[in-house]
gemmi code that builds the backbone of each chain (N, CA, C; Angstrom):
import gemmi

chains = {
    "A": [
        ("UNK", (87.814, 100.897, 103.276), (89.143, 100.909, 102.671), (90.062, 100.004, 103.478)),
        ("UNK", (90.980, 99.395, 102.738), (91.929, 98.516, 103.408), (93.017, 99.328, 104.092)),
        ("UNK", (93.442, 98.856, 105.243), (94.555, 99.498, 105.952), (95.551, 98.427, 106.381)),
        ("UNK", (96.802, 98.816, 106.458), (97.880, 97.933, 106.889), (98.628, 98.634, 108.015)),
        ("UNK", (98.820, 97.932, 109.120), (99.452, 98.527, 110.288), (100.692, 97.744, 110.681)),
        ("UNK", (101.802, 98.443, 110.792), (103.035, 97.859, 111.306), (103.342, 98.611, 112.595)),
        ("UNK", (103.245, 97.922, 113.701), (103.318, 98.577, 115.010), (104.738, 98.753, 115.520)),
        ("UNK", (105.701, 98.199, 114.822), (107.103, 98.282, 115.253), (107.873, 99.211, 114.311)),
        ("UNK", (108.100, 100.452, 114.711), (108.853, 101.347, 113.817), (110.284, 100.867, 113.603)),
        ("UNK", (110.868, 100.277, 114.645), (112.249, 99.806, 114.547), (112.400, 98.484, 115.280)),
        ("UNK", (113.278, 97.648, 114.725), (113.645, 96.391, 115.374), (115.131, 96.173, 115.160)),
        ("UNK", (115.734, 95.428, 116.084), (117.137, 95.075, 115.894), (117.330, 93.600, 116.225)),
        ("UNK", (118.343, 93.016, 115.621), (118.617, 91.590, 115.810), (120.120, 91.376, 115.704)),
        ("UNK", (120.597, 90.396, 116.402), (122.006, 90.019, 116.286), (122.168, 89.125, 115.058)),
        ("UNK", (123.286, 89.295, 114.429), (123.602, 88.437, 113.290), (123.454, 86.974, 113.686)),
        ("UNK", (122.844, 86.202, 112.795), (122.600, 84.762, 112.969), (121.389, 84.444, 113.851)),
        ("UNK", (120.805, 85.447, 114.477), (119.633, 85.208, 115.293), (118.356, 85.337, 114.441)),
        ("UNK", (117.221, 85.134, 115.097), (115.916, 85.179, 114.435), (115.135, 86.395, 114.901)),
        ("UNK", (114.428, 87.009, 113.997), (113.611, 88.180, 114.340), (112.260, 88.049, 113.647)),
        ("UNK", (111.234, 88.572, 114.309), (109.884, 88.545, 113.748), (109.334, 89.961, 113.650)),
        ("UNK", (108.879, 90.320, 112.474), (108.271, 91.623, 112.241), (106.761, 91.451, 112.148)),
        ("UNK", (106.035, 92.336, 112.789), (104.577, 92.209, 112.877), (103.847, 93.059, 111.852)),
        ("UNK", (102.686, 92.574, 111.470), (101.830, 93.314, 110.537), (100.387, 92.879, 110.771)),
        ("UNK", (99.497, 93.832, 110.872), (98.074, 93.529, 110.888), (97.407, 94.340, 109.789)),
        ("UNK", (96.260, 93.886, 109.361), (95.578, 94.561, 108.259), (94.086, 94.508, 108.498)),
        ("UNK", (93.397, 95.341, 107.798), (91.947, 95.379, 107.912), (91.353, 95.353, 106.516)),
        ("UNK", (90.451, 94.428, 106.285), (89.780, 94.335, 104.997), (88.460, 93.600, 105.176)),
        ("UNK", (87.524, 93.894, 104.294), (86.258, 93.167, 104.284), (86.253, 92.096, 103.192)),
        ("UNK", (87.332, 92.038, 102.419), (87.455, 91.048, 101.356), (87.797, 89.691, 101.943)),
        ("UNK", (87.440, 88.633, 101.232), (87.789, 87.288, 101.676), (88.976, 86.729, 100.900)),
        ("UNK", (89.218, 87.280, 99.733), (90.331, 86.813, 98.915), (91.246, 87.999, 98.615)),
        ("UNK", (92.511, 87.820, 98.907), (93.459, 88.918, 98.727), (94.872, 88.346, 98.804)),
        ("UNK", (95.846, 89.219, 98.626), (97.246, 88.827, 98.696), (97.960, 89.716, 99.708)),
        ("UNK", (98.933, 89.149, 100.352), (99.764, 89.884, 101.304), (101.222, 89.725, 100.918)),
        ("UNK", (101.988, 90.763, 101.157), (103.381, 90.781, 100.737), (104.257, 91.395, 101.827)),
        ("UNK", (105.495, 90.996, 101.815), (106.540, 91.716, 102.527), (107.561, 92.183, 101.495)),
        ("UNK", (107.841, 93.505, 101.532), (108.852, 94.098, 100.672), (109.988, 94.610, 101.538)),
        ("UNK", (111.163, 94.574, 100.974), (112.372, 95.087, 101.618), (112.843, 96.303, 100.827)),
        ("UNK", (113.198, 97.364, 101.552), (113.732, 98.565, 100.903), (115.080, 98.905, 101.539)),
        ("UNK", (116.166, 98.509, 100.901), (117.505, 98.827, 101.427), (117.837, 100.284, 101.152)),
        ("UNK", (118.993, 100.751, 101.608), (119.388, 102.147, 101.364), (119.415, 102.522, 99.885)),
        ("UNK", (119.542, 101.555, 99.009), (119.499, 101.843, 97.567), (118.123, 102.306, 97.109)),
        ("UNK", (117.128, 102.155, 97.993), (115.753, 102.631, 97.798), (114.887, 101.726, 96.935)),
        ("UNK", (115.454, 100.736, 96.284), (114.644, 99.895, 95.411), (113.874, 98.864, 96.223)),
        ("UNK", (112.579, 98.866, 96.079), (111.721, 97.914, 96.779), (111.889, 96.530, 96.167)),
        ("UNK", (112.136, 95.554, 97.039), (112.361, 94.186, 96.575), (111.355, 93.271, 97.256)),
        ("UNK", (110.669, 92.455, 96.470), (109.702, 91.523, 97.028), (110.434, 90.421, 97.806)),
        ("UNK", (110.027, 90.232, 99.055), (110.626, 89.208, 99.909), (109.801, 87.937, 99.870)),
        ("UNK", (108.490, 88.093, 100.069), (107.635, 86.916, 100.168), (106.194, 87.316, 99.913)),
        ("UNK", (105.398, 86.376, 99.433), (104.004, 86.631, 99.088), (103.134, 85.520, 99.647)),
        ("UNK", (101.932, 85.887, 100.083), (100.980, 84.920, 100.632), (99.614, 85.141, 100.005)),
        ("UNK", (99.027, 84.084, 99.472), (97.645, 84.165, 98.993), (96.720, 83.852, 100.155)),
        ("UNK", (95.681, 84.643, 100.331), (94.813, 84.483, 101.498), (94.054, 83.164, 101.491)),
        ("UNK", (93.810, 82.609, 100.307), (93.041, 81.369, 100.242), (93.892, 80.153, 100.612)),
        ("UNK", (95.188, 80.337, 100.715), (96.070, 79.233, 101.083), (96.288, 79.207, 102.589)),
        ("UNK", (96.063, 78.076, 103.197), (96.266, 77.963, 104.639), (97.740, 77.805, 104.980)),
        ("UNK", (98.486, 77.220, 104.060), (99.898, 76.983, 104.335), (100.666, 78.288, 104.301)),
        ("UNK", (101.521, 78.480, 105.305), (102.332, 79.679, 105.366), (103.438, 79.641, 104.321)),
        ("UNK", (103.651, 80.779, 103.661), (104.691, 80.853, 102.631), (106.083, 80.868, 103.261)),
        ("UNK", (107.036, 80.280, 102.553), (108.430, 80.315, 102.976), (109.298, 80.576, 101.748)),
        ("UNK", (110.366, 81.323, 101.978), (111.367, 81.596, 100.945), (112.730, 81.591, 101.625)),
        ("UNK", (113.373, 80.437, 101.584), (114.695, 80.294, 102.189), (114.638, 80.674, 103.672)),
        ("UNK", (115.330, 81.740, 104.085), (115.362, 82.113, 105.507), (114.150, 82.924, 105.943)),
        ("UNK", (113.269, 83.229, 105.003), (112.107, 84.063, 105.302), (110.843, 83.210, 105.327)),
        ("UNK", (110.034, 83.398, 106.344), (108.763, 82.705, 106.429), (107.737, 83.636, 107.056)),
        ("UNK", (106.484, 83.299, 106.834), (105.425, 84.132, 107.401), (104.556, 83.301, 108.310)),
        ("UNK", (103.877, 83.986, 109.225), (102.837, 83.398, 110.053), (101.562, 84.139, 109.707)),
        ("UNK", (100.740, 83.516, 108.875), (99.514, 84.127, 108.381), (98.347, 83.623, 109.201)),
        ("UNK", (97.697, 84.534, 109.904), (96.533, 84.209, 110.721), (95.349, 84.986, 110.146)),
        ("UNK", (94.572, 84.330, 109.273), (93.534, 85.041, 108.534), (92.442, 85.586, 109.449)),
        ("UNK", (92.021, 84.792, 110.417), (90.946, 85.248, 111.294), (91.376, 86.465, 112.110)),
        ("UNK", (92.604, 86.457, 112.520), (93.131, 87.574, 113.306), (93.630, 88.706, 112.426)),
        ("UNK", (93.656, 88.503, 111.119), (94.173, 89.483, 110.159), (95.590, 89.904, 110.545)),
        ("UNK", (96.397, 88.887, 110.714), (97.776, 89.097, 111.123), (98.704, 88.411, 110.121)),
        ("UNK", (99.840, 89.057, 109.853), (100.751, 88.546, 108.816), (102.168, 88.928, 109.213)),
        ("UNK", (102.812, 88.107, 110.019), (104.141, 88.446, 110.508), (105.226, 87.777, 109.651)),
        ("UNK", (106.379, 88.397, 109.642), (107.532, 87.913, 108.866), (108.619, 87.459, 109.828)),
        ("UNK", (109.082, 86.237, 109.648), (110.181, 85.731, 110.458), (111.424, 85.602, 109.589)),
        ("UNK", (112.497, 86.195, 110.077), (113.779, 86.101, 109.381), (114.704, 85.256, 110.249)),
        ("UNK", (115.114, 84.131, 109.730), (116.001, 83.233, 110.466), (117.446, 83.456, 110.033)),
        ("UNK", (118.374, 83.159, 110.938), (119.790, 83.287, 110.615), (120.073, 84.652, 109.979)),
        ("UNK", (119.715, 85.701, 110.693), (119.814, 87.051, 110.138), (121.225, 87.368, 109.662)),
        ("UNK", (121.282, 88.060, 108.531), (122.548, 88.457, 107.941), (122.622, 89.975, 107.853)),
        ("UNK", (123.847, 90.475, 107.781), (124.026, 91.929, 107.722), (123.266, 92.531, 106.540)),
        ("UNK", (123.190, 91.779, 105.459), (122.486, 92.257, 104.270), (120.979, 92.329, 104.423)),
        ("UNK", (120.478, 91.804, 105.535), (119.028, 91.890, 105.775), (118.633, 93.254, 106.334)),
        ("UNK", (119.592, 94.038, 106.738), (119.288, 95.359, 107.291), (118.623, 96.221, 106.221)),
        ("UNK", (117.450, 96.698, 106.541), (116.658, 97.458, 105.564), (115.360, 97.893, 106.223)),
        ("UNK", (114.580, 98.637, 105.466), (113.209, 98.948, 105.855), (112.335, 97.840, 105.276)),
        ("UNK", (111.430, 97.296, 106.096), (110.531, 96.238, 105.642), (109.099, 96.746, 105.664)),
        ("UNK", (108.427, 96.551, 104.538), (107.044, 96.998, 104.410), (106.130, 95.802, 104.196)),
        ("UNK", (105.053, 95.794, 104.919), (103.972, 94.852, 104.703), (102.990, 95.494, 103.732)),
        ("UNK", (102.433, 94.713, 102.821), (101.538, 95.286, 101.820), (100.384, 94.345, 101.531)),
        ("UNK", (99.283, 94.936, 101.112), (98.033, 94.211, 100.834), (97.592, 94.524, 99.420)),
        ("UNK", (97.023, 93.520, 98.769), (96.380, 93.765, 97.480), (95.126, 92.919, 97.400)),
        ("UNK", (94.061, 93.524, 96.966), (92.828, 92.764, 96.816), (92.955, 91.841, 95.619)),
        ("UNK", (92.210, 90.769, 95.625), (92.251, 89.826, 94.529), (91.370, 90.303, 93.395)),
        ("UNK", (91.630, 89.811, 92.209), (90.817, 90.161, 91.064), (91.203, 91.502, 90.475)),
        ("UNK", (90.651, 91.793, 89.300), (90.952, 93.050, 88.645), (92.307, 93.029, 87.988)),
        ("UNK", (92.612, 94.101, 87.282), (93.878, 94.159, 86.567), (94.886, 95.086, 87.235)),
        ("UNK", (94.448, 95.771, 88.281), (95.329, 96.740, 88.924), (96.024, 96.098, 90.104)),
        ("UNK", (97.337, 96.029, 90.021), (98.096, 95.456, 91.124), (98.404, 96.500, 92.189)),
        ("UNK", (97.444, 97.361, 92.447), (97.657, 98.415, 93.427), (97.877, 97.829, 94.809)),
        ("UNK", (98.957, 98.251, 95.447), (99.311, 97.779, 96.773), (99.012, 98.855, 97.812)),
        ("UNK", (98.553, 98.411, 98.971), (98.425, 99.278, 100.144), (99.515, 98.868, 101.120)),
        ("UNK", (100.377, 99.815, 101.460), (101.542, 99.531, 102.295), (101.326, 100.004, 103.725)),
        ("UNK", (102.007, 99.335, 104.660), (102.134, 99.843, 106.008), (103.229, 100.899, 106.060)),
        ("UNK", (103.494, 101.418, 107.270), (104.482, 102.484, 107.412), (105.913, 101.968, 107.459)),
        ("UNK", (106.060, 100.675, 107.640), (107.386, 100.093, 107.603), (108.004, 99.856, 108.970)),
        ("UNK", (108.940, 98.929, 108.990), (109.751, 98.626, 110.175), (111.211, 98.664, 109.764)),
        ("UNK", (111.986, 99.476, 110.432), (113.421, 99.565, 110.136), (114.156, 98.476, 110.911)),
        ("UNK", (114.765, 97.559, 110.188), (115.488, 96.453, 110.815), (116.984, 96.736, 110.797)),
        ("UNK", (117.575, 96.668, 111.968), (119.027, 96.794, 112.115), (119.581, 95.422, 112.487)),
        ("UNK", (120.670, 95.029, 111.831), (121.328, 93.757, 112.134), (122.690, 94.072, 112.735)),
        ("UNK", (122.877, 93.641, 113.953), (124.126, 93.925, 114.674), (125.119, 92.778, 114.520)),
        ("UNK", (126.361, 93.109, 114.186), (127.362, 92.036, 113.991), (127.780, 91.413, 115.322)),
    ],
    "B": [
        ("UNK", (118.494, 93.037, 80.386), (117.394, 93.651, 81.116), (117.947, 94.326, 82.364)),
        ("UNK", (117.809, 95.671, 82.439), (118.422, 96.389, 83.541), (117.411, 96.765, 84.601)),
        ("UNK", (116.227, 96.303, 84.548), (115.238, 96.630, 85.545), (114.526, 97.932, 85.229)),
        ("UNK", (113.751, 98.392, 86.196), (113.012, 99.641, 86.039), (113.967, 100.800, 86.302)),
        ("UNK", (113.995, 101.732, 85.363), (114.914, 102.859, 85.452), (114.148, 104.151, 85.660)),
        ("UNK", (114.618, 104.974, 86.591), (113.970, 106.259, 86.838), (114.995, 107.379, 86.748)),
        ("UNK", (114.548, 108.487, 86.195), (115.441, 109.634, 85.997), (114.671, 110.939, 86.221)),
        ("UNK", (115.253, 111.909, 86.953), (116.537, 111.837, 87.629), (116.426, 111.083, 88.952)),
        ("UNK", (117.535, 110.863, 89.582), (117.541, 110.198, 90.884), (117.187, 111.201, 91.992)),
        ("UNK", (117.653, 112.427, 91.792), (117.346, 113.496, 92.731), (116.921, 114.731, 91.954)),
        ("UNK", (116.003, 115.499, 92.523), (115.586, 116.751, 91.899), (115.308, 117.756, 93.005)),
        ("UNK", (115.985, 118.893, 92.916), (115.732, 119.987, 93.844), (115.136, 121.126, 93.034)),
        ("UNK", (114.036, 121.676, 93.496), (113.377, 122.735, 92.754), (112.826, 123.774, 93.722)),
        ("UNK", (112.520, 124.917, 93.197), (111.919, 125.966, 94.010), (110.399, 125.880, 93.907)),
        ("UNK", (109.762, 126.257, 94.950), (108.303, 126.255, 94.989), (107.754, 127.043, 93.798)),
        ("UNK", (106.761, 126.482, 93.153), (106.152, 127.138, 92.010), (106.668, 126.679, 90.662)),
        ("UNK", (107.806, 125.979, 90.674), (108.365, 125.485, 89.416), (107.676, 124.186, 89.004)),
        ("UNK", (107.805, 123.871, 87.732), (107.293, 122.591, 87.224), (108.438, 121.580, 87.159)),
        ("UNK", (108.125, 120.329, 87.430), (109.136, 119.277, 87.328), (108.535, 118.082, 86.581)),
        ("UNK", (109.395, 117.349, 85.925), (108.970, 116.153, 85.201), (109.937, 115.015, 85.504)),
        ("UNK", (109.368, 113.852, 85.796), (110.160, 112.661, 86.059), (109.870, 111.642, 84.964)),
        ("UNK", (110.869, 110.791, 84.737), (110.701, 109.772, 83.713), (110.890, 108.385, 84.323)),
        ("UNK", (110.122, 107.441, 83.819), (110.257, 106.041, 84.221), (110.318, 105.166, 82.978)),
        ("UNK", (111.344, 104.325, 82.922), (111.445, 103.319, 81.856), (111.221, 101.948, 82.486)),
        ("UNK", (110.102, 101.330, 82.189), (109.827, 100.017, 82.793), (110.661, 98.930, 82.122)),
        ("UNK", (110.582, 97.749, 82.680), (111.198, 96.593, 82.033), (110.463, 96.345, 80.716)),
        ("UNK", (111.232, 96.102, 79.671), (110.599, 95.895, 78.363), (109.653, 94.700, 78.439)),
        ("UNK", (108.623, 94.751, 77.703), (107.502, 93.800, 77.635), (106.568, 93.853, 78.853)),
        ("UNK", (106.879, 94.698, 79.843), (105.939, 94.908, 80.939), (104.875, 95.886, 80.470)),
        ("UNK", (103.624, 95.465, 80.439), (102.595, 96.365, 79.926), (101.938, 97.196, 81.021)),
        ("UNK", (102.214, 96.868, 82.269), (101.591, 97.603, 83.375), (102.638, 98.472, 84.068)),
        ("UNK", (102.240, 99.701, 84.372), (103.165, 100.651, 84.987), (102.440, 101.423, 86.062)),
        ("UNK", (103.114, 101.612, 87.203), (102.530, 102.242, 88.387), (103.428, 103.369, 88.862)),
        ("UNK", (102.788, 104.405, 89.402), (103.507, 105.445, 90.111), (103.027, 105.442, 91.570)),
        ("UNK", (103.999, 105.522, 92.476), (103.727, 105.627, 93.899), (104.492, 106.830, 94.445)),
        ("UNK", (104.008, 107.349, 95.563), (104.708, 108.423, 96.268), (105.003, 107.957, 97.682)),
        ("UNK", (106.226, 108.213, 98.127), (106.644, 107.817, 99.474), (107.209, 109.018, 100.208)),
        ("UNK", (106.542, 109.415, 101.268), (107.048, 110.503, 102.105), (107.804, 109.915, 103.288)),
        ("UNK", (108.554, 110.769, 103.967), (109.431, 110.318, 105.049), (108.631, 109.637, 106.151)),
        ("UNK", (109.040, 108.432, 106.490), (108.383, 107.717, 107.580), (107.094, 107.016, 107.193)),
        ("UNK", (106.811, 106.989, 105.902), (105.584, 106.351, 105.431), (105.895, 105.286, 104.387)),
        ("UNK", (104.940, 104.406, 104.194), (105.064, 103.476, 103.095), (104.626, 104.131, 101.793)),
        ("UNK", (104.964, 103.526, 100.682), (104.533, 104.090, 99.392), (103.013, 104.156, 99.289)),
        ("UNK", (102.534, 105.208, 98.629), (101.093, 105.373, 98.384), (100.848, 105.398, 96.883)),
        ("UNK", (99.853, 104.670, 96.465), (99.515, 104.549, 95.051), (99.063, 105.892, 94.487)),
        ("UNK", (99.593, 106.229, 93.306), (99.169, 107.445, 92.623), (98.343, 107.133, 91.373)),
        ("UNK", (98.916, 106.302, 90.479), (98.231, 106.044, 89.223), (98.757, 104.776, 88.572)),
        ("UNK", (97.978, 104.251, 87.615), (98.279, 102.967, 86.993), (97.979, 103.037, 85.496)),
        ("UNK", (98.889, 102.483, 84.705), (98.708, 102.392, 83.257), (98.711, 100.928, 82.830)),
        ("UNK", (97.851, 100.615, 81.911), (97.960, 99.353, 81.198), (98.191, 99.722, 79.736)),
        ("UNK", (99.372, 99.402, 79.260), (99.842, 99.917, 77.970), (99.802, 101.444, 78.021)),
        ("UNK", (99.164, 102.109, 77.072), (99.159, 103.577, 77.094), (97.953, 104.144, 77.842)),
        ("UNK", (97.050, 103.301, 78.259), (95.819, 103.769, 78.907), (96.014, 103.946, 80.414)),
        ("UNK", (95.657, 105.150, 80.889), (95.702, 105.409, 82.327), (94.373, 104.948, 82.910)),
        ("UNK", (94.392, 103.869, 83.654), (93.158, 103.210, 84.078), (92.693, 103.608, 85.468)),
        ("UNK", (93.579, 104.106, 86.287), (93.160, 104.488, 87.632), (94.057, 105.605, 88.158)),
        ("UNK", (93.427, 106.550, 88.842), (94.142, 107.656, 89.467), (93.690, 107.783, 90.903)),
        ("UNK", (94.631, 107.947, 91.793), (94.311, 108.141, 93.201), (93.812, 109.565, 93.440)),
        ("UNK", (93.056, 109.726, 94.526), (92.641, 111.072, 94.910), (93.842, 111.918, 95.338)),
        ("UNK", (94.957, 111.241, 95.629), (96.176, 111.977, 95.967), (96.694, 112.771, 94.777)),
        ("UNK", (96.313, 112.362, 93.580), (96.814, 112.994, 92.368), (95.964, 114.220, 92.064)),
        ("UNK", (96.438, 115.372, 92.574), (95.677, 116.600, 92.357), (95.784, 117.048, 90.902)),
        ("UNK", (95.084, 118.139, 90.595), (95.080, 118.656, 89.215), (96.471, 119.112, 88.773)),
        ("UNK", (97.355, 119.333, 89.725), (98.706, 119.773, 89.366), (99.575, 118.611, 88.865)),
        ("UNK", (99.104, 117.419, 89.074), (99.852, 116.233, 88.671), (99.268, 115.680, 87.361)),
        ("UNK", (100.163, 115.293, 86.477), (99.707, 114.600, 85.276), (100.720, 113.536, 84.904)),
        ("UNK", (100.220, 112.400, 84.491), (101.081, 111.291, 84.088), (100.686, 110.847, 82.700)),
        ("UNK", (101.692, 110.446, 81.946), (101.455, 109.982, 80.584), (102.305, 108.759, 80.300)),
        ("UNK", (101.825, 107.987, 79.347), (102.601, 106.854, 78.843), (102.253, 106.743, 77.371)),
        ("UNK", (102.783, 107.651, 76.574), (102.285, 107.865, 75.214), (102.363, 106.661, 74.289)),
        ("UNK", (103.362, 105.864, 74.380), (103.480, 104.735, 73.460), (103.459, 103.404, 74.185)),
        ("UNK", (102.991, 103.445, 75.406), (102.925, 102.204, 76.155), (104.267, 101.689, 76.614)),
        ("UNK", (105.300, 102.561, 76.539), (106.620, 102.121, 77.004), (107.004, 102.959, 78.222)),
        ("UNK", (107.806, 104.026, 78.036), (108.195, 104.859, 79.169), (107.014, 105.721, 79.620)),
        ("UNK", (107.129, 106.241, 80.821), (106.088, 107.112, 81.372), (106.729, 108.363, 81.954)),
        ("UNK", (105.968, 109.450, 81.960), (106.409, 110.668, 82.620), (105.375, 111.088, 83.649)),
        ("UNK", (105.867, 111.664, 84.728), (105.022, 112.245, 85.775), (105.425, 113.699, 85.913)),
        ("UNK", (104.486, 114.590, 85.671), (104.757, 116.020, 85.764), (104.005, 116.615, 86.940)),
        ("UNK", (104.682, 117.466, 87.677), (104.053, 118.224, 88.755), (104.175, 119.697, 88.400)),
        ("UNK", (103.062, 120.366, 88.296), (103.075, 121.788, 87.990), (102.951, 122.597, 89.278)),
        ("UNK", (103.563, 123.775, 89.278), (103.468, 124.703, 90.411), (103.745, 123.944, 91.722)),
        ("UNK", (104.933, 123.399, 91.808), (105.263, 122.548, 92.952), (105.081, 123.275, 94.276)),
        ("UNK", (104.708, 122.507, 95.291), (104.524, 122.991, 96.653), (105.461, 122.202, 97.560)),
        ("UNK", (105.738, 122.730, 98.728), (106.652, 122.046, 99.643), (106.104, 120.678, 100.038)),
        ("UNK", (104.809, 120.552, 100.075), (104.195, 119.271, 100.406), (104.387, 118.209, 99.337)),
        ("UNK", (104.886, 118.608, 98.187), (105.155, 117.626, 97.127), (106.487, 116.918, 97.342)),
        ("UNK", (107.281, 117.411, 98.280), (108.573, 116.782, 98.559), (108.358, 115.347, 99.003)),
        ("UNK", (108.949, 114.442, 98.271), (108.743, 113.013, 98.516), (109.622, 112.240, 97.548)),
        ("UNK", (109.602, 110.917, 97.712), (110.216, 110.068, 96.706), (109.116, 109.515, 95.823)),
        ("UNK", (109.328, 109.596, 94.539), (108.351, 109.119, 93.573), (108.883, 107.824, 92.961)),
        ("UNK", (108.143, 106.761, 93.213), (108.559, 105.429, 92.783), (107.737, 104.980, 91.584)),
        ("UNK", (108.400, 104.299, 90.679), (107.743, 103.703, 89.527), (107.898, 102.186, 89.635)),
        ("UNK", (106.893, 101.475, 89.206), (106.953, 100.015, 89.191), (106.295, 99.498, 87.923)),
        ("UNK", (106.690, 98.313, 87.514), (106.067, 97.718, 86.337), (105.852, 96.232, 86.560)),
        ("UNK", (104.971, 95.657, 85.743), (104.697, 94.229, 85.858), (104.240, 93.673, 84.524)),
        ("UNK", (104.349, 92.356, 84.427), (103.887, 91.653, 83.243), (102.368, 91.537, 83.262)),
        ("UNK", (101.766, 91.157, 82.135), (100.334, 90.860, 82.157), (100.017, 89.792, 83.184)),
        ("UNK", (98.845, 89.871, 83.710), (98.433, 89.020, 84.827), (98.618, 87.538, 84.529)),
        ("UNK", (98.349, 87.133, 83.317), (98.397, 85.712, 83.003), (99.821, 85.175, 83.001)),
        ("UNK", (100.789, 86.062, 82.859), (102.171, 85.602, 82.738), (102.897, 85.584, 84.083)),
        ("UNK", (102.624, 86.532, 84.920), (103.379, 86.591, 86.175), (102.518, 87.273, 87.213)),
        ("UNK", (101.810, 86.472, 87.972), (100.877, 87.062, 88.908), (101.572, 87.880, 89.964)),
        ("UNK", (101.046, 89.030, 90.203), (101.334, 89.821, 91.396), (102.700, 90.470, 91.501)),
        ("UNK", (103.678, 90.104, 90.706), (105.008, 90.606, 91.002), (105.253, 91.971, 90.373)),
        ("UNK", (105.495, 92.933, 91.220), (105.869, 94.275, 90.787), (107.370, 94.438, 90.890)),
        ("UNK", (107.946, 95.085, 89.894), (109.366, 95.420, 89.910), (109.467, 96.932, 90.070)),
        ("UNK", (110.165, 97.355, 91.102), (110.260, 98.776, 91.408), (111.577, 99.364, 90.922)),
        ("UNK", (111.521, 100.655, 90.566), (112.730, 101.410, 90.326), (113.276, 101.961, 91.636)),
        ("UNK", (114.372, 102.702, 91.545), (115.005, 103.261, 92.745), (114.445, 104.623, 93.126)),
        ("UNK", (113.508, 105.121, 92.343), (112.803, 106.331, 92.729), (113.493, 107.623, 92.331)),
        ("UNK", (112.699, 108.688, 92.314), (113.203, 110.053, 92.160), (112.877, 110.801, 93.442)),
        ("UNK", (113.907, 111.294, 94.110), (113.716, 112.058, 95.353), (113.539, 113.527, 95.002)),
        ("UNK", (112.355, 114.063, 95.287), (112.054, 115.458, 94.995), (112.119, 116.291, 96.273)),
        ("UNK", (112.848, 117.375, 96.209), (112.893, 118.338, 97.307), (112.436, 119.689, 96.773)),
        ("UNK", (111.384, 120.222, 97.373), (110.849, 121.522, 96.972), (111.214, 122.542, 98.039)),
        ("UNK", (111.991, 123.543, 97.643), (112.476, 124.534, 98.612), (111.545, 125.747, 98.720)),
    ],
}
model = gemmi.Model(1)
for chain_id, residues in chains.items():
    chain = gemmi.Chain(chain_id)
    for i, (resn, *xyz) in enumerate(residues, 1):
        res = gemmi.Residue()
        res.name, res.seqid = resn, gemmi.SeqId(i, " ")
        for name, pos in zip(("N", "CA", "C"), xyz):
            atom = gemmi.Atom()
            atom.name, atom.element = name, gemmi.Element(name[0])
            atom.pos, atom.b_iso = gemmi.Position(*pos), 0.0
            res.add_atom(atom)
        chain.add_residue(res)
    model.add_chain(chain)
structure = gemmi.Structure()
structure.add_model(model)
structure.setup_entities()
């Protein structure tokens, strides 16, 4: 079974600074997808960024980028120029490729605090 | 399009009572998912529908849980004879067919269940 581990229960960053959230995963599959979701106090999970395992290039979305290390099974999220609105719970998630079920396996999350 | 809607937002019940939650996915989304999120954990997959067909159920979904999507639109999740361990947030998500929008799940804001 696939597992996702987020070893940082909490992180904090100063506004405008950069922070990196860690995620490791375990799978025997060679093709899969990895995601970072944000869950603000409103509770609605919002997709931040997605990475296909077959792509070597790291995904980027504006101030958000990932460092995907397939051999090490590591998938960290870097947030640049942190903003107060980035404060939220961040979840790393895995999905196997193929099939019709977009079932996600989530980590336990990292609570990010942004200090003004 | 108002996104995925869940009702109620909060539910407090006494142990042994039955509860039912409703999820209205984004229109034209044929796939619908239920997840459960307990305190300090990431969401865990419960069940998945493609149109009205329930295609996968997690082992987490005991016999006391039942989910339906009778017309392939809204879905209900019922918990019978609730137990204190059922206290959690129940999240619903929906997505388009795979060929139209790969991988993207849209989540609702969840129903927070408290069993006293």
